[in-house]
C-alpha positions as CSV (number, residue, x, y, z in Angstrom):
1,M,108.0,48.6,-92.3
2,A,104.4,50.0,-92.3
3,R,101.9,48.3,-90.0
4,Q,99.1,46.4,-91.6
5,F,95.4,45.9,-90.7
6,L,92.7,43.4,-91.6
7,Y,89.9,44.5,-93.8
8,G,87.3,42.1,-95.3
9,G,89.6,39.1,-94.7
10,Q,92.5,40.8,-96.5
11,V,95.6,42.4,-94.9
12,M,95.8,46.0,-96.1
13,P,99.0,48.0,-95.8
14,E,99.0,51.4,-94.0
15,E,99.4,54.5,-96.1
16,P,101.2,57.6,-94.8
17,I,99.3,60.8,-94.2
18,K,100.0,63.5,-96.9
19,K,100.9,66.9,-95.4
20,E,100.7,70.3,-97.0
21,R,100.6,73.8,-95.7
22,D,97.2,75.6,-95.7
23,D,97.2,78.6,-98.0
24,D,96.6,81.2,-95.3
25,G,98.2,79.2,-92.5
26,V,95.3,80.0,-90.1
27,L,93.9,76.5,-89.9
28,G,97.3,74.8,-89.4
29,E,98.8,72.0,-91.5
30,K,96.4,70.5,-94.0
31,Q,96.6,66.7,-94.0
32,S,94.9,64.2,-96.2
33,H,94.5,60.4,-96.3
34,P,92.1,58.1,-98.2
35,A,90.6,57.0,-94.9
36,F,89.7,60.5,-93.7
37,G,85.9,61.0,-93.8
38,M,83.0,62.8,-92.4
39,V,79.5,61.5,-91.8
40,G,76.6,63.9,-91.1
41,I,72.9,63.4,-90.4
42,S,70.2,66.0,-91.0
43,Q,66.5,66.2,-91.0
44,S,64.4,68.0,-93.6
45,S,60.7,68.7,-94.2
46,S,58.8,68.4,-97.4
47,T,55.3,68.2,-98.8
48,G,55.5,64.4,-99.2
49,T,58.8,62.7,-100.1
50,I,58.7,59.2,-101.6
51,L,61.2,56.8,-100.1
52,V,62.3,53.3,-101.1
53,G,60.8,50.6,-98.8
54,S,58.1,52.8,-97.4
55,A,54.4,52.8,-98.2
56,V,53.6,56.4,-97.3
57,R,54.7,59.9,-98.4
58,H,56.9,61.5,-95.7
59,R,56.8,65.1,-94.5
60,S,60.0,64.6,-92.5
61,V,63.0,62.8,-93.9
62,V,66.4,61.9,-92.4
63,T,69.4,62.4,-94.7
64,L,72.8,60.8,-94.2
65,T,75.8,62.3,-96.0
66,I,79.3,60.7,-96.3
67,K,82.2,62.9,-97.5
68,E,85.9,62.6,-97.9
69,A,87.7,64.9,-95.4
70,H,90.9,66.8,-94.7
71,R,92.4,67.2,-91.3
72,Y,93.9,70.5,-90.2
73,K,96.4,70.1,-87.4
74,S,98.0,72.8,-85.4
75,S,100.0,72.8,-82.2
76,H,96.9,73.0,-80.0
77,D,94.1,71.1,-81.9
78,E,93.0,69.2,-84.9
79,R,89.8,69.7,-87.0
80,Y,88.2,67.7,-89.8
81,H,86.5,69.4,-92.8
82,G,84.5,67.6,-95.4
83,S,85.3,67.9,-99.0
84,R,83.9,65.8,-101.8
85,T,80.6,64.1,-101.2
86,L,80.8,60.3,-101.7
87,C,77.1,59.5,-101.2
88,E,73.9,60.8,-99.7
89,I,70.9,58.7,-98.7
90,S,67.5,59.5,-97.3
91,M,65.3,57.4,-95.0
92,S,62.3,57.7,-92.8
93,H,62.7,58.0,-89.0
94,A,61.4,54.4,-88.7
95,Q,64.1,53.1,-91.2
96,L,66.8,55.0,-89.2
97,A,65.6,53.5,-85.9
98,E,65.5,50.0,-87.5
99,M,69.0,50.5,-88.9
100,L,70.4,51.6,-85.5
101,F,68.7,49.1,-83.3
102,N,68.5,46.0,-85.5
103,T,72.2,45.5,-86.4
104,N,73.7,42.4,-88.0
105,R,70.5,41.4,-89.8
106,G,71.0,40.7,-93.5
107,D,71.9,43.5,-95.8
108,G,70.3,46.2,-93.6
109,V,67.2,48.4,-94.2
110,P,66.0,49.9,-97.4
111,C,67.1,53.5,-98.1
112,T,66.8,56.0,-101.0
113,I,70.1,56.8,-102.7
114,D,69.9,60.5,-103.6
115,Y,73.5,60.8,-104.8
116,A,76.6,58.7,-105.3
117,L,80.1,59.6,-106.4
118,G,80.1,59.9,-110.1
119,D,76.5,61.0,-110.5
120,K,76.2,64.2,-112.5
121,E,73.0,65.2,-110.7
122,R,70.7,64.0,-107.9
123,R,68.9,60.7,-108.6
124,P,65.2,60.9,-109.4
125,S,62.6,59.8,-106.8
126,P,61.0,56.4,-107.3
127,P,57.3,56.3,-108.3
128,F,54.8,56.2,-105.5
129,E,53.1,52.9,-105.2
130,S,49.9,53.3,-103.2
131,P,49.4,50.3,-100.9
132,M,45.6,50.8,-101.2
133,K,45.7,50.6,-105.0
134,K,48.0,47.6,-104.8
135,H,45.6,45.7,-102.4
136,S,42.6,46.7,-104.5
137,D,44.3,45.4,-107.7
138,N,45.2,42.1,-106.0
139,L,41.6,41.7,-104.7
140,S,40.2,42.4,-108.1
141,A,42.5,39.8,-109.7
142,S,41.6,37.2,-107.0
143,L,37.9,37.9,-107.5
144,Q,38.2,37.5,-111.3
145,K,40.0,34.2,-110.8
146,T,37.4,33.0,-108.3
147,L,34.5,33.9,-110.6
148,Q,36.2,32.1,-113.6
149,L,36.7,29.0,-111.5
150,Q,33.1,29.1,-110.2
151,K,31.9,29.6,-113.8
152,K,33.8,26.5,-115.0
153,S,32.6,24.5,-112.0
154,T,28.9,25.5,-112.7
155,I,29.3,24.6,-116.4
156,K,30.7,21.2,-115.5
157,T,27.9,20.6,-113.0
158,L,25.3,21.5,-115.7
159,Q,27.0,19.2,-118.3
160,V,27.0,16.3,-115.8
161,N,23.3,16.9,-114.9
162,F,22.3,17.3,-118.6
163,L,24.0,14.0,-119.6
164,N,22.5,12.0,-116.8
Protein backbone atom coordinates (compact mmCIF):
# COMPACT_ATOMS: atom_id res chain seq x y z
CA MET A 1 0.00 0.00 0.00
CA ALA A 2 1.33 3.43 -0.95
CA ARG A 3 2.01 5.99 1.77
CA GLN A 4 -0.24 9.02 1.94
CA PHE A 5 0.40 12.65 2.89
CA LEU A 6 -1.78 15.54 3.97
CA TYR A 7 -2.34 18.45 1.57
CA GLY A 8 -4.84 21.24 2.18
CA GLY A 9 -6.73 19.14 4.72
CA GLN A 10 -7.04 16.18 2.33
CA VAL A 11 -5.10 12.94 2.36
CA MET A 12 -3.37 12.54 -0.99
CA PRO A 13 -2.03 9.18 -2.18
CA GLU A 14 1.56 8.87 -3.31
CA GLU A 15 2.20 8.28 -6.98
CA PRO A 16 5.16 6.22 -8.19
CA ILE A 17 8.01 7.84 -10.11
CA LYS A 18 7.97 7.06 -13.84
CA LYS A 19 11.30 5.84 -15.18
CA GLU A 20 12.59 5.84 -18.74
CA ARG A 21 16.00 5.65 -20.33
CA ASP A 22 17.58 8.86 -21.62
CA ASP A 23 18.05 8.77 -25.42
CA ASP A 24 21.85 9.01 -25.35
CA GLY A 25 22.32 7.39 -21.92
CA VAL A 26 24.78 10.11 -20.87
CA LEU A 27 22.61 11.77 -18.23
CA GLY A 28 21.41 8.52 -16.68
CA GLU A 29 17.90 7.30 -16.12
CA LYS A 30 15.25 9.94 -16.84
CA GLN A 31 12.57 10.05 -14.17
CA SER A 32 9.36 12.06 -14.00
CA HIS A 33 6.71 12.75 -11.40
CA PRO A 34 3.93 15.40 -11.18
CA ALA A 35 5.59 16.86 -8.04
CA PHE A 36 9.03 17.40 -9.66
CA GLY A 37 9.60 21.10 -10.22
CA MET A 38 12.20 23.83 -10.54
CA VAL A 39 11.99 27.38 -9.27
CA GLY A 40 14.36 30.06 -10.50
CA ILE A 41 14.83 33.70 -9.73
CA SER A 42 16.52 36.23 -11.99
CA GLN A 43 17.03 39.96 -12.25
CA SER A 44 16.68 42.02 -15.39
CA SER A 45 17.04 45.66 -16.35
CA SER A 46 14.74 47.77 -18.47
CA THR A 47 13.93 51.36 -19.35
CA GLY A 48 10.94 51.39 -17.00
CA THR A 49 8.81 48.32 -16.32
CA ILE A 50 5.29 48.77 -14.94
CA LEU A 51 4.49 46.39 -12.08
CA VAL A 52 1.20 45.62 -10.34
CA GLY A 53 1.06 47.16 -6.86
CA SER A 54 3.86 49.65 -7.44
CA ALA A 55 3.57 53.38 -8.07
CA VAL A 56 6.80 53.82 -10.04
CA ARG A 57 8.38 52.51 -13.22
CA HIS A 58 11.20 50.07 -12.42
CA ARG A 59 14.60 49.86 -14.09
CA SER A 60 15.40 46.61 -12.29
CA VAL A 61 12.89 43.76 -11.93
CA VAL A 62 13.02 40.37 -10.20
CA THR A 63 11.44 37.46 -12.10
CA LEU A 64 10.39 34.18 -10.51
CA THR A 65 9.86 31.19 -12.82
CA ILE A 66 8.30 27.85 -11.88
CA LYS A 67 8.72 24.86 -14.21
CA GLU A 68 7.89 21.20 -14.26
CA ALA A 69 11.05 19.09 -14.07
CA HIS A 70 12.62 15.74 -14.83
CA ARG A 71 15.21 14.03 -12.67
CA TYR A 72 18.19 12.30 -14.23
CA LYS A 73 19.62 9.69 -11.90
CA SER A 74 22.84 7.79 -12.39
CA SER A 75 24.87 5.59 -10.06
CA HIS A 76 26.82 8.57 -8.71
CA ASP A 77 24.46 11.59 -8.79
CA GLU A 78 21.07 13.04 -9.64
CA ARG A 79 20.24 16.24 -11.48
CA TYR A 80 16.99 18.08 -12.10
CA HIS A 81 16.23 19.82 -15.38
CA GLY A 82 13.30 22.13 -15.97
CA SER A 83 10.88 21.44 -18.78
CA ARG A 84 7.50 23.14 -19.29
CA THR A 85 7.06 26.60 -17.71
CA LEU A 86 4.05 26.70 -15.39
CA CYS A 87 4.18 30.37 -14.48
CA GLU A 88 6.40 33.40 -14.47
CA ILE A 89 5.93 36.47 -12.30
CA SER A 90 7.74 39.78 -11.97
CA MET A 91 8.08 41.95 -8.89
CA SER A 92 10.12 44.84 -7.54
CA HIS A 93 12.97 44.27 -5.11
CA ALA A 94 10.77 45.77 -2.36
CA GLN A 95 7.93 43.35 -3.18
CA LEU A 96 10.37 40.41 -3.08
CA ALA A 97 11.72 41.50 0.32
CA GLU A 98 8.19 41.97 1.66
CA MET A 99 7.22 38.50 0.40
CA LEU A 100 10.25 36.86 2.01
CA PHE A 101 10.21 38.64 5.35
CA ASN A 102 6.47 39.14 5.99
CA THR A 103 5.22 35.58 5.78
CA ASN A 104 1.77 34.35 6.84
CA ARG A 105 0.06 37.70 6.27
CA GLY A 106 -3.06 37.50 4.16
CA ASP A 107 -2.77 36.53 0.53
CA GLY A 108 0.81 37.76 0.16
CA VAL A 109 2.14 40.69 -1.86
CA PRO A 110 1.09 42.01 -5.28
CA CYS A 111 2.99 40.66 -8.28
CA THR A 112 2.75 40.95 -12.05
CA ILE A 113 1.82 37.67 -13.77
CA ASP A 114 3.80 37.58 -17.00
CA TYR A 115 2.89 34.06 -18.07
CA ALA A 116 0.75 31.17 -16.81
CA LEU A 117 0.31 27.67 -18.19
CA GLY A 118 -2.15 27.80 -21.07
CA ASP A 119 -1.28 31.34 -22.17
CA LYS A 120 -0.41 31.50 -25.86
CA GLU A 121 1.82 34.53 -25.33
CA ARG A 122 3.12 36.75 -22.56
CA ARG A 123 0.49 38.83 -20.78
CA PRO A 124 0.41 42.59 -21.49
CA SER A 125 1.66 45.10 -18.93
CA PRO A 126 -0.94 46.97 -16.90
CA PRO A 127 -1.39 50.68 -17.65
CA PHE A 128 0.80 53.05 -15.64
CA GLU A 129 -1.19 55.01 -13.08
CA SER A 130 0.78 58.08 -12.05
CA PRO A 131 0.34 58.68 -8.31
CA MET A 132 0.87 62.43 -8.91
CA LYS A 133 -1.99 62.54 -11.43
CA LYS A 134 -4.20 60.45 -9.15
CA HIS A 135 -3.61 62.82 -6.21
CA SER A 136 -4.09 65.84 -8.46
CA ASP A 137 -7.41 64.47 -9.75
CA ASN A 138 -8.57 63.71 -6.18
CA LEU A 139 -7.60 67.22 -5.04
CA SER A 140 -9.45 68.79 -7.98
CA ALA A 141 -12.59 66.76 -7.19
CA SER A 142 -12.41 67.74 -3.51
CA LEU A 143 -11.96 71.41 -4.38
CA GLN A 144 -14.93 71.30 -6.78
CA LYS A 145 -17.10 69.71 -4.09
CA THR A 146 -15.98 72.27 -1.49
CA LEU A 147 -16.70 75.18 -3.86
CA GLN A 148 -20.18 73.81 -4.61
CA LEU A 149 -20.95 73.44 -0.90
CA GLN A 150 -19.65 76.93 -0.22
CA LYS A 151 -21.74 78.34 -3.08
CA LYS A 152 -24.89 76.66 -1.71
CA SER A 153 -24.12 77.94 1.80
CA THR A 154 -23.58 81.50 0.51
CA ILE A 155 -26.88 81.41 -1.44
CA LYS A 156 -28.77 80.19 1.66
CA THR A 157 -27.18 82.95 3.78
CA LEU A 158 -28.15 85.60 1.21
CA GLN A 159 -31.72 84.23 1.01
CA VAL A 160 -32.08 84.29 4.80
CA ASN A 161 -30.67 87.85 5.00
CA PHE A 162 -32.89 89.03 2.12
CA LEU A 163 -36.05 87.58 3.68
CA ASN A 164 -35.36 89.15 7.10
